N, C-alpha and C positions, 0 to 999 in steps of 0.2 A: 574875602568876606569882611575884611576890615572896613571897606567903604560901606557895605550894607549895615554893619554893626554901628558905624558912626552915624549913619542916617537914622537908624532906629533910635539911637540915644537922643539925637537932636530933634527929630521930627515927631517921634512917638512918645517922647518924655519917659523913656525907659532907662533903667540903670544899665551900666555896661554888662553886668552879669545877666540881666534879663534879656538884653539885646543879643548876647552871645547864644543864649538858649533858643531864642526865636529864630536866629539865623541857622542854627543846627537843625531845628525842626523843619524849616523851609528847605534846606539842603536835602535832608532825608526824604521829604515828600517829593521833591523834584526828581531825586535819584530813583525813587520807586516808580513814579508815574510817567516819566518822559520816555518816549520811544528810544531805543538803543542808538539810532543814528543821530539823534539830537542831544542825548544825555551828555556825552563827552564834551562837546563844545559849550553847552550851558554850564556844566560843572566847572570847566576851565575858566569861563568868564566870571562865574560866581566867586571863585577863589582867587581871581586876579592873575591866573597863570596864562600867559600867552594870549591875552585878550584879543589881539588882532587876528591871530590864527584861529581862535575859537569863533570869532564873528564870521570869518570867511567860511569855515566849515559849517557853521549853522546856516548861513545863506544857501550853501550848496545842498544841505539836507532838506531845507524847506522847499527849495526849488524842485527837488526830486519828488517830494510829497505831493506837490501841485502840478507835476508834469512839466516842469520848466527845464 
């Protein structure tokens, strides 16, 4: 989330505290709304944990959603 916070600070002209709050709201929204099969990889990518693994898992989940 550090990258997201950094972008919010530089591109949206938010303070770091404001950007952290926005990032938490976005994270919470995505966590509530995303289907279970996609939630884990997206959360991992958002927090910067194992981004490559998260991207691969997300591609697989999207493929299953669209019959691929």
